[in-house]
N, C-alpha and C positions, 0 to 999 in steps of 0.2 A: 531477394528474400522478403517475405511479408513481415510486417511488424506484429509483435505479439500483443493483441488487445486483450486486456484482462477485464472480465465482467466480474466485479467485486461485490461482496455482500458483507454485512456486519457479522462477525463471528459470534455475537451474542444473540441478536434478534433475527438474523438472516435477511434483513431488509436490503434491497438493492442500493448500492452506493454509486454505481456507474450511471452517469447521465451523458449520453453521447460519447464524446472523446475525453470526458473528465470524470474523475472520482471526486465527489463532493463530501467533505468532512467538516466537522467543527474542530476548532483548535483553541487552546488556551495557553497563554505564555505565563512566565513567572510573575509578571506585573498584574496578572488577573484579567488582561484584555482577552476578549473572545471574539470569534468571527468565523465565517465560512471560508475554507480554503478549497481550491480546486487543484488536483494533481493530475498530470497526464495519465491516462489509462493504459498507455503503451509501456510495456516492460522495457527498461533501459532508456526511457525518455524522461528527462528530469525537469520538464516544463512545469511551472507552478503559478497559480494566481493567488496572491495573498490579499487578505482583507486590510492589512496595514503593514508598514515596514517591520521586518524582522531581521536583525543583524546576523550575518554568517556566524556560525558557532553556537547560536542560541538553541536550547533544547525546549521543545514545546510538547504539550499533551494533546493527543488527537482523541476525539470523541465521535461516537456514532451520532449523526444528525437526527436519527429516528428514536432510539432508546436512550441516548445520552451516556451510554456506558463508555468508560475509558478503553482505548484501543492499545495504549502503551503496555508493554510487558516488562517483566523483571529480568529478562536476559539482555546482555549487552551487545552492541554492534561490534563486529570483529575489527572494524576499521578505526573506531574512535571511542568505544566503550559507553556511548550514550544508550539509553533504552531503545529497543526496537519496538515498532508497533506492527500489529497483525491485521490483515484483511482476509476474509475468506474469498475463494474463487468459486463462482457459480459452477456447479457440476463436480466440485471436489478440489481439495488442495488449499493452499494458502500462499500469500505473498507477505514477506516481512520486509520492513524498510526502517531506516534509521530516523529517529525523531530530532536529530540535530540538523539545523538549517545548513545546507551546503555539503553535507556528507552524502556520498553515493552508495553507502552500504545497503544492500537489499538482496533478497533471495527468494526463489520459488521453493516450496516444500509442502510437507503435510500429506504426501501421497503414501498410503499404506502399502500400495502395490506399485513397483516401478513401471509397470505397463500403463498405469493411469497417467503418469507424467509423460510417457511417450505418446499416449493418445492425445494429450493436450498439445504437445509440440507438433504432432502430425496434422492437427486441425489448422494450424496457423503458419506452417512453413511450406515451401515448394517441394523440398526433397524429404520424403518420409524417412524417419528412423525406423529400423527394424528391431 
């Protein structure tokens, strides 16, 4: 089965966030440190490149590197209750992920029509869903 590569965009300014196999975002921690973080663009791949050490369990704020709008939302992760952050998917839909370091909470969504989600899946997997 193929990996699901997500071509992401900022939900505010629609700027591309995917650079090759990485999603590049700005982050800010509670101590006020900021830097550029790179997240794997593959769905269910938890690889990350951090600008500095961040302890497991730490909640960070993600920002668009283009318009600097915060990407964190007011709704909680179903696994740990930390705020989720949202990225748009080029062509429609969204991906939500947890802002807590080490939590694997994430989901695909934002499709107004279930057929749109199936079309996304059909583009990236070997066996089409009907």
